[in-house]
N, CA, C and O of each residue as an XYZ file, in Angstrom:
320
protein
N       0.220     38.061      3.828
C      -0.312     36.757      3.563
C      -1.706     36.890      2.962
O      -2.542     37.649      3.453
N      -1.930     36.170      1.934
C      -3.254     36.251      1.280
C      -4.308     35.491      2.030
O      -4.001     34.679      2.902
N      -5.544     35.748      1.698
C      -6.663     35.040      2.350
C      -6.557     33.543      2.059
O      -6.786     32.732      2.957
N      -6.228     33.169      0.874
C      -6.117     31.753      0.496
C      -4.965     31.075      1.302
O      -5.125     29.955      1.788
N      -3.853     31.742      1.429
C      -2.756     31.175      2.202
C      -3.141     30.988      3.664
O      -2.799     29.989      4.296
N      -3.865     31.983      4.183
C      -4.339     31.883      5.579
C      -5.249     30.720      5.770
O      -5.168     30.041      6.793
N      -6.125     30.457      4.815
C      -7.024     29.320      4.876
C      -6.274     27.979      4.854
O      -6.627     27.030      5.555
N      -5.243     27.941      4.034
C      -4.442     26.713      3.950
C      -3.751     26.457      5.275
O      -3.772     25.328      5.766
N      -3.137     27.473      5.868
C      -2.454     27.334      7.104
C      -3.447     26.958      8.236
O      -3.142     26.111      9.076
N      -4.600     27.582      8.243
C      -5.626     27.281      9.249
C      -6.070     25.823      9.117
O      -6.171     25.112     10.118
N      -6.331     25.379      7.899
C      -6.805     23.993      7.669
C      -5.739     22.971      8.098
O      -6.075     21.933      8.669
N      -4.507     23.249      7.838
C      -3.424     22.369      8.245
C      -3.326     22.302      9.778
O      -3.164     21.228     10.357
N      -3.427     23.478     10.420
C      -3.394     23.525     11.850
C      -4.551     22.733     12.466
O      -4.343     21.979     13.417
N      -5.742     22.893     11.944
C      -6.940     22.229     12.461
C      -6.788     20.675     12.272
O      -7.182     19.901     13.144
N      -6.225     20.260     11.150
C      -6.035     18.812     10.936
C      -5.050     18.219     11.937
O      -5.266     17.126     12.460
N      -3.943     18.965     12.206
C      -2.990     18.480     13.186
C      -3.568     18.487     14.575
O      -3.266     17.590     15.362
N      -4.389     19.462     14.910
C      -4.997     19.522     16.241
C      -5.973     18.339     16.400
O      -6.030     17.723     17.464
N      -6.721     18.031     15.365
C      -7.646     16.898     15.445
C      -6.877     15.585     15.643
O      -7.270     14.756     16.463
N      -5.784     15.394     14.894
C      -4.966     14.199     15.004
C      -4.398     14.105     16.394
O      -4.364     13.017     16.970
N      -3.952     15.209     16.952
C      -3.399     15.214     18.297
C      -4.431     14.789     19.308
O      -4.127     14.024     20.224
N      -5.651     15.273     19.157
C      -6.731     14.914     20.086
C      -7.037     13.407     20.035
O      -7.216     12.760     21.066
N      -7.092     12.879     18.830
C      -7.354     11.444     18.697
C      -6.185     10.622     19.258
O      -6.382      9.626     19.953
N      -4.965     11.068     18.935
C      -3.792     10.324     19.465
C      -3.728     10.350     20.995
O      -3.375      9.354     21.625
N      -4.070     11.486     21.578
C      -4.063     11.592     23.047
C      -5.103     10.656     23.654
O      -4.817      9.994     24.652
N      -6.299     10.585     23.078
C      -7.321      9.671     23.525
C      -6.868      8.229     23.459
O      -7.055      7.463     24.405
N      -6.267      7.860     22.333
C      -5.818      6.471     22.138
C      -4.692      6.119     23.073
O      -4.540      4.959     23.457
N      -3.898      7.104     23.445
C      -2.774      6.814     24.374
C      -3.286      6.506     25.814
O      -2.708      5.695     26.537
N      -4.377      7.180     26.187
C      -4.862      6.960     27.565
C      -5.928      5.891     27.644
O      -6.139      5.331     28.720
N      -6.621      5.577     26.541
C      -7.717      4.585     26.537
C      -7.321      3.464     25.639
O      -7.057      3.676     24.455
N      -7.274      2.279     26.171
C      -7.010      1.072     25.370
C      -8.374      0.482     24.951
O      -9.337      0.565     25.714
N      -8.462     -0.107     23.759
C      -9.727     -0.702     23.365
C     -10.099     -1.877     24.237
O      -9.245     -2.625     24.713
N     -11.414     -2.023     24.439
C     -11.879     -3.090     25.315
C     -11.548     -4.452     24.725
O     -10.968     -5.299     25.405
N     -11.907     -4.665     23.480
C     -11.593     -5.920     22.800
C     -11.298     -5.566     21.352
O     -12.214     -5.400     20.546
N     -10.072     -5.455     21.038
C      -9.726     -5.121     19.693
C      -9.924     -6.321     18.752
O      -9.761     -7.467     19.170
N     -10.257     -6.070     17.544
C     -10.384     -7.155     16.568
C      -9.042     -7.881     16.421
O      -9.019     -9.050     16.036
N      -7.918     -7.205     16.722
C      -6.638     -7.844     16.615
C      -6.480     -8.999     17.555
O      -5.649     -9.881     17.338
N      -7.302     -9.001     18.635
C      -7.246    -10.135     19.575
C      -7.793    -11.355     18.893
O      -7.316    -12.463     19.138
N      -8.783    -11.186     18.039
C      -9.395    -12.337     17.355
C      -8.665    -12.744     16.085
O      -8.827    -13.871     15.618
N      -7.871    -11.855     15.522
C      -7.233    -12.132     14.254
C      -6.390    -13.425     14.246
O      -6.442    -14.155     13.257
N      -5.635    -13.732     15.280
C      -4.856    -14.945     15.240
C      -5.726    -16.240     15.127
O      -5.248    -17.304     14.732
N      -6.995    -16.088     15.488
C      -7.891    -17.241     15.477
C      -8.852    -17.163     14.295
O      -9.834    -17.903     14.238
N      -8.569    -16.272     13.359
C      -9.454    -16.079     12.199
C      -9.663    -17.361     11.411
O     -10.794    -17.753     11.123
N      -8.557    -18.007     11.068
C      -8.685    -19.244     10.255
C      -9.387    -20.338     11.024
O     -10.199    -21.059     10.445
N      -9.100    -20.494     12.342
C      -9.761    -21.501     13.146
C     -11.250    -21.238     13.208
O     -12.054    -22.159     13.065
N     -11.622    -19.982     13.419
C     -13.053    -19.640     13.518
C     -13.778    -19.900     12.204
O     -14.915    -20.371     12.198
N     -13.116    -19.593     11.096
C     -13.746    -19.791      9.780
C     -13.883    -21.272      9.487
O     -14.883    -21.719      8.925
N     -12.844    -22.041      9.885
C     -12.932    -23.485      9.711
C     -14.086    -24.066     10.505
O     -14.871    -24.851      9.973
N     -14.200    -23.686     11.791
C     -15.297    -24.165     12.603
C     -16.632    -23.765     12.010
O     -17.556    -24.578     11.993
N     -16.770    -22.524     11.516
C     -17.991    -22.071     10.919
C     -18.333    -22.858      9.670
O     -19.488    -23.234      9.470
N     -17.350    -23.108      8.835
C     -17.556    -23.886      7.629
C     -17.979    -25.349      7.916
O     -18.689    -25.973      7.127
N     -17.531    -25.854      9.041
C     -17.821    -27.239      9.416
C     -19.196    -27.356     10.125
O     -19.616    -28.449     10.506
N     -19.880    -26.208     10.291
C     -21.211    -26.200     10.857
C     -21.318    -25.867     12.327
O     -22.394    -26.027     12.903
N     -20.284    -25.424     12.943
C     -20.316    -25.023     14.328
C     -21.040    -23.682     14.478
O     -20.920    -22.810     13.619
N     -21.784    -23.523     15.560
C     -22.513    -22.305     15.795
C     -21.559    -21.243     16.336
O     -20.425    -21.531     16.720
N     -22.056    -20.009     16.353
C     -21.262    -18.898     16.886
C     -21.013    -19.110     18.402
O     -19.945    -18.777     18.916
N     -22.027    -19.672     19.104
C     -21.860    -19.959     20.548
C     -20.743    -20.978     20.745
O     -19.948    -20.840     21.675
N     -20.667    -21.980     19.907
C     -19.602    -22.988     20.034
C     -18.262    -22.369     19.737
O     -17.267    -22.729     20.366
N     -18.205    -21.455     18.806
C     -16.944    -20.765     18.455
C     -16.508    -19.938     19.653
O     -15.323    -19.903     19.982
N     -17.469    -19.261     20.320
C     -17.140    -18.476     21.521
C     -16.604    -19.385     22.590
O     -15.657    -19.018     23.287
N     -17.185    -20.581     22.749
C     -16.678    -21.522     23.714
C     -15.257    -21.962     23.387
O     -14.421    -22.111     24.278
N     -14.994    -22.167     22.110
C     -13.621    -22.521     21.652
C     -12.650    -21.442     22.011
O     -11.551    -21.716     22.493
N     -13.061    -20.161     21.770
C     -12.178    -19.027     22.136
C     -11.946    -18.929     23.597
O     -10.844    -18.595     24.032
N     -12.971    -19.214     24.384
C     -12.786    -19.146     25.881
C     -11.801    -20.223     26.318
O     -11.029    -20.007     27.253
N     -11.813    -21.366     25.668
C     -10.825    -22.388     25.997
C      -9.410    -21.930     25.658
O      -8.439    -22.404     26.248
N      -9.298    -21.000     24.697
C      -7.973    -20.464     24.301
C      -7.612    -19.241     25.148
O      -6.563    -18.636     24.925
N      -8.445    -18.867     26.103
C      -8.197    -17.743     26.980
C      -8.674    -16.415     26.522
O      -8.268    -15.391     27.071
N      -9.551    -16.388     25.501
C     -10.079    -15.162     24.918
C     -11.520    -14.985     25.410
O     -12.384    -15.792     25.066
N     -11.790    -13.969     26.191
C     -13.154    -13.639     26.628
C     -13.781    -12.758     25.566
O     -13.309    -11.653     25.296
N     -14.843    -13.256     24.972
C     -15.502    -12.452     23.935
C     -16.997    -12.757     23.986
O     -17.454    -13.532     24.826
N     -17.759    -12.134     23.069
C     -19.191    -12.346     23.055
C     -19.630    -12.869     21.692
O     -18.889    -12.819     20.711
N     -20.851    -13.368     21.668
C     -21.430    -13.871     20.425
C     -21.478    -12.759     19.382
O     -21.175    -12.983     18.211
N     -21.851    -11.594     19.804
C     -21.983    -10.417     18.896
C     -20.641    -10.067     18.303
O     -20.546     -9.807     17.104
N     -19.595    -10.056     19.120
C     -18.286     -9.694     18.624
C     -17.768    -10.654     17.629
O     -17.190    -10.257     16.617
N     -17.965    -11.960     17.897
C     -17.511    -12.971     16.942
C     -18.341    -12.875     15.633
O     -17.794    -12.943     14.532
N     -19.613    -12.723     15.782
C     -20.434    -12.616     14.611
C     -20.018    -11.435     13.729
O     -19.888    -11.586     12.514
N     -19.815    -10.285     14.321
C     -19.351     -9.104     13.559
C     -17.992     -9.324     12.947
O     -17.746     -8.909     11.814
N     -17.094     -9.976     13.684
C     -15.749    -10.251     13.163
C     -15.829    -11.146     11.908
O     -15.140    -10.898     10.918
N     -16.659    -12.162     11.965
C     -16.788    -13.090     10.854
C     -17.474    -12.475      9.664
O     -17.270    -12.933      8.539
N     -18.277    -11.458      9.866
C     -18.927    -10.779      8.754
C     -17.940     -9.937      7.945
O     -18.142     -9.716      6.751
N     -16.889     -9.477      8.585
C     -15.905     -8.623      7.880
C     -15.105     -9.374      6.844
O     -14.249     -8.788      6.181
């Protein structure tokens, strides 16, 4: 096996090991508040924001819908 072939095999192995490590972490740790929780309310939040509602009022709206979140999370979500 040439030096170049060995490097290719080593790089592929390292990439798979890194992916395995990330996958194992994701399997045992669930995200605290994924953006996907807010996605179904994306249009509602943008409508409220366009109508002049504050971020705090939008958070109150989400709490009425059963979603516990923070002002910072909503603000960051709307920036995306």
